[in-house]
MDTraj code that builds the backbone (N, CA, C; nanometers):
import mdtraj as md
import numpy as np

residues = "UNK UNK UNK UNK UNK UNK UNK UNK UNK UNK UNK UNK UNK UNK UNK UNK UNK UNK UNK UNK UNK UNK UNK UNK UNK UNK UNK UNK UNK UNK UNK UNK UNK UNK UNK UNK UNK UNK UNK UNK UNK UNK UNK UNK UNK UNK UNK UNK UNK UNK UNK UNK UNK UNK UNK UNK UNK UNK UNK UNK UNK UNK UNK UNK UNK UNK UNK UNK UNK UNK UNK UNK UNK UNK UNK".split()
xyz = np.array([
    [-1.1227, -7.0540, -10.3188],
    [-1.2078, -6.9486, -10.3194],
    [-1.1263, -6.8184, -10.2587],
    [-1.0761, -6.8590, -10.1233],
    [-0.9973, -6.7384, -10.0658],
    [-0.8857, -6.6887, -10.1438],
    [-0.8114, -6.7921, -10.2117],
    [-0.7135, -6.7517, -10.3069],
    [-0.7517, -6.6610, -10.4052],
    [-0.8584, -6.6788, -10.4660],
    [-0.9303, -6.6126, -10.5856],
    [-0.9621, -6.4712, -10.5274],
    [-1.0351, -6.4701, -10.4157],
    [-1.0628, -6.3457, -10.3469],
    [-0.9413, -6.2427, -10.3303],
    [-0.8232, -6.3220, -10.2634],
    [-0.7128, -6.2437, -10.2492],
    [-0.6344, -6.1887, -10.3594],
    [-0.6599, -6.2412, -10.4764],
    [-0.6098, -6.1851, -10.5855],
    [-0.6913, -6.0779, -10.6450],
    [-0.8177, -6.0768, -10.6283],
    [-0.9113, -5.9743, -10.6824],
    [-0.8908, -5.8558, -10.5776],
    [-0.8840, -5.8822, -10.4610],
    [-0.8747, -5.7476, -10.3416],
    [-0.7195, -5.7215, -10.3598],
    [-0.6140, -5.8004, -10.3807],
    [-0.4816, -5.7518, -10.3853],
    [-0.4528, -5.7032, -10.5269],
    [-0.5362, -5.6856, -10.6232],
    [-0.4780, -5.6117, -10.7296],
    [-0.4333, -5.7196, -10.8376],
    [-0.4498, -5.8373, -10.8311],
    [-0.3836, -5.9474, -10.9233],
    [-0.2492, -5.9446, -10.9252],
    [-0.1979, -5.9030, -10.8073],
    [-0.0386, -5.9081, -10.8040],
    [0.0078, -6.0460, -10.8115],
    [0.1361, -6.0615, -10.8877],
    [0.1913, -6.1807, -10.8842],
    [0.1937, -6.2462, -10.7492],
    [0.1962, -6.3872, -10.7387],
    [0.2121, -6.4510, -10.5968],
    [0.3602, -6.4501, -10.5575],
    [0.3520, -6.4121, -10.4358],
    [0.4798, -6.4131, -10.3662],
    [0.5310, -6.5669, -10.3454],
    [0.6484, -6.5908, -10.3857],
    [0.7005, -6.7327, -10.3805],
    [0.6878, -6.8002, -10.2436],
    [0.6806, -6.7289, -10.1390],
    [0.6587, -6.7941, -10.0072],
    [0.5216, -6.7840, -9.9706],
    [0.4344, -6.7272, -10.0425],
    [0.2812, -6.7049, -9.9911],
    [0.2245, -6.8521, -9.9871],
    [0.1489, -6.8647, -9.8652],
    [0.0830, -7.0065, -9.8521],
    [-0.0566, -6.9797, -9.7939],
    [-0.1523, -7.0706, -9.8603],
    [-0.2938, -7.0737, -9.8308],
    [-0.3085, -7.2024, -9.7650],
    [-0.4129, -7.1973, -9.6649],
    [-0.4398, -7.3243, -9.5907],
    [-0.5908, -7.3243, -9.5726],
    [-0.6467, -7.4198, -9.5819],
    [-0.7836, -7.4560, -9.5398],
    [-0.8097, -7.5990, -9.4770],
    [-0.8415, -7.5857, -9.3334],
    [-0.8397, -7.7121, -9.2593],
    [-0.9914, -7.7288, -9.2096],
    [-1.0710, -7.8271, -9.2989],
    [-1.1922, -7.8490, -9.2456],
    [-1.1982, -7.9372, -9.1246],
    [-1.2801, -7.8945, -9.0227],
    [-1.2929, -7.9800, -8.9086],
    [-1.1723, -7.9621, -8.8266],
    [-1.1064, -7.8495, -8.8274],
    [-0.9953, -7.8418, -8.7337],
    [-1.0144, -7.8636, -8.5788],
    [-1.1350, -7.8399, -8.5400],
    [-1.1968, -7.8875, -8.4131],
    [-1.3315, -7.9188, -8.4525],
    [-1.4132, -8.0064, -8.3699],
    [-1.5349, -8.0411, -8.4123],
    [-1.6282, -7.9271, -8.4224],
    [-1.6790, -7.9173, -8.5615],
    [-1.7618, -7.7958, -8.6036],
    [-1.7009, -7.6649, -8.6313],
    [-1.5809, -7.6695, -8.6578],
    [-1.4957, -7.5696, -8.6786],
    [-1.3949, -7.5757, -8.7804],
    [-1.3818, -7.4827, -8.8801],
    [-1.2842, -7.4865, -8.9847],
    [-1.2051, -7.3695, -8.9852],
    [-1.0909, -7.3672, -9.0472],
    [-0.9879, -7.2520, -9.0383],
    [-0.9362, -7.2342, -9.2082],
    [-0.9473, -7.1129, -9.2286],
    [-0.8937, -7.0653, -9.3584],
    [-0.7651, -6.9544, -9.3412],
    [-0.6538, -6.9795, -9.3784],
    [-0.5571, -6.8703, -9.3447],
    [-0.4652, -6.8488, -9.4748],
    [-0.4025, -6.7346, -9.4676],
    [-0.3085, -6.6885, -9.5637],
    [-0.1803, -6.6229, -9.4922],
    [-0.0613, -6.6532, -9.5382],
    [0.0523, -6.6067, -9.4797],
    [0.1479, -6.5876, -9.6208],
    [0.1854, -6.4444, -9.6315],
    [0.2601, -6.4255, -9.7575],
    [0.4197, -6.4353, -9.7396],
    [0.4606, -6.4791, -9.6247],
    [0.5957, -6.4911, -9.5981],
    [0.6698, -6.3422, -9.5806],
    [0.6022, -6.2431, -9.5799],
    [0.6469, -6.1192, -9.5807],
    [0.6059, -6.0307, -9.4636],
    [0.5352, -6.1047, -9.3741],
    [0.4800, -6.0338, -9.2579],
    [0.3358, -6.0025, -9.2780],
    [0.2593, -6.0213, -9.3744],
    [0.1062, -6.0154, -9.3729],
    [0.0688, -6.1637, -9.3815],
    [-0.0573, -6.1639, -9.2897],
    [-0.1248, -6.2789, -9.2749],
    [-0.2705, -6.2683, -9.2395],
    [-0.3555, -6.3668, -9.2510],
    [-0.4856, -6.3556, -9.1920],
    [-0.5330, -6.4907, -9.1730],
    [-0.6147, -6.5007, -9.0706],
    [-0.6974, -6.6388, -9.0408],
    [-0.8380, -6.6194, -9.0267],
    [-0.9120, -6.7081, -9.0588],
    [-1.0595, -6.6986, -9.0508],
    [-1.1025, -6.8356, -9.0065],
    [-1.1752, -6.8134, -8.9032],
    [-1.2421, -6.9338, -8.8166],
    [-1.4038, -6.9346, -8.8394],
    [-1.4364, -7.0482, -8.9013],
    [-1.5689, -7.0775, -8.9354],
    [-1.6329, -7.1663, -8.8205],
    [-1.7292, -7.1445, -8.7701],
    [-1.8010, -7.2378, -8.6493],
    [-1.9455, -7.2138, -8.6524],
    [-2.0124, -7.3012, -8.5821],
    [-2.1487, -7.2815, -8.5730],
    [-2.2028, -7.1628, -8.4749],
    [-2.1018, -7.1250, -8.4096],
    [-2.1153, -7.0172, -8.3099],
    [-2.0842, -6.8661, -8.3803],
    [-2.0270, -6.8638, -8.5220],
    [-2.0080, -6.7586, -8.5835],
    [-1.8749, -6.7509, -8.6476],
    [-1.8227, -6.6565, -8.7009],
    [-1.6925, -6.6330, -8.7856],
    [-1.5967, -6.5448, -8.7164],
    [-1.4795, -6.5750, -8.6873],
    [-1.3775, -6.5015, -8.6387],
    [-1.2755, -6.4563, -8.7397],
    [-1.2437, -6.3474, -8.7618],
    [-1.1388, -6.2992, -8.8591],
    [-1.0320, -6.2066, -8.8065],
    [-0.9159, -6.2379, -8.8354],
    [-0.7992, -6.1852, -8.7655],
    [-0.6897, -6.1715, -8.8752],
    [-0.6433, -6.0347, -8.8960],
    [-0.5404, -6.0112, -9.0138],
    [-0.4315, -5.9215, -8.9487],
    [-0.3208, -5.9228, -9.0280],
    [-0.2231, -5.8376, -8.9972],
    [-0.1470, -5.7938, -9.1033],
    [-0.1221, -5.6716, -9.1324],
    [-0.0590, -5.5982, -9.2529],
    [0.0461, -5.5231, -9.1840],
    [0.1903, -5.5750, -9.2093],
    [0.2965, -5.4995, -9.1416],
    [0.3182, -5.3468, -9.2029],
    [0.2573, -5.3236, -9.3188],
    [0.2681, -5.1748, -9.3516],
    [0.1529, -5.0815, -9.3094],
    [0.0703, -5.1403, -9.2475],
    [-0.0680, -5.0681, -9.1890],
    [-0.0185, -4.9679, -9.0873],
    [-0.1077, -4.8394, -9.0933],
    [-0.0725, -4.7229, -9.0113],
    [-0.1100, -4.7598, -8.8615],
    [-0.1932, -4.8686, -8.8423],
    [-0.2367, -4.9044, -8.7082],
    [-0.1123, -5.0148, -8.6484],
    [-0.0113, -5.0577, -8.7145],
    [0.0883, -5.1315, -8.6765],
    [0.1928, -5.0395, -8.6029],
    [0.1931, -5.0557, -8.4577],
    [0.2650, -4.9774, -8.3922],
    [0.4225, -5.0505, -8.3651],
    [0.4158, -5.1563, -8.4060],
    [0.5510, -5.2449, -8.3530],
    [0.6740, -5.1532, -8.4076],
    [0.7602, -5.1412, -8.3032],
    [0.8811, -5.0630, -8.3517],
    [0.8719, -4.9084, -8.3132],
    [0.7652, -4.8600, -8.2729],
    [0.7498, -4.7208, -8.2435],
    [0.7676, -4.6846, -8.0982],
    [0.8135, -4.5792, -8.0645],
    [0.8351, -4.5320, -7.9210],
    [0.7151, -4.4920, -7.8752],
    [0.6851, -4.4480, -7.7531],
    [0.5638, -4.3975, -7.6842],
    [0.5259, -4.2782, -7.7588],
    [0.6025, -4.2071, -7.8327],
    [0.5770, -4.0651, -7.9051],
    [0.5077, -4.1173, -8.0424],
    [0.5271, -4.2344, -8.0897],
    [0.4624, -4.2679, -8.2128],
    [0.5979, -4.2635, -8.3330],
    [0.7104, -4.2144, -8.2792],
    [0.8253, -4.2057, -8.3709],
    [0.8944, -4.3466, -8.3803],
    [0.9597, -4.3767, -8.5073],
    [1.0403, -4.5121, -8.5228],
    [1.1457, -4.4969, -8.4484],
])
top = md.Topology()
chain = top.add_chain()
for i, resn in enumerate(residues, 1):
    res = top.add_residue(resn, chain, resSeq=i)
    for name in ("N", "CA", "C"):
        top.add_atom(name, md.element.get_by_symbol(name[0]), res)
traj = md.Trajectory(xyz[None], top)
């Protein structure tokens, strides 16, 4: 399901050869994990549990990504 959603939201782009999707049911008692890593610096993880859902993502082209910038915001 997540792979389909990623294709729809990602514009049906061809799959990157190193992209991996993973779903681990019962990663811990009462907790499941879904994740994607495209092998090019973009990834997300979603944890499902009885306490709620946690989503974390990283897009290396995002303007919010400050990796490699100086204190002035310059590269």
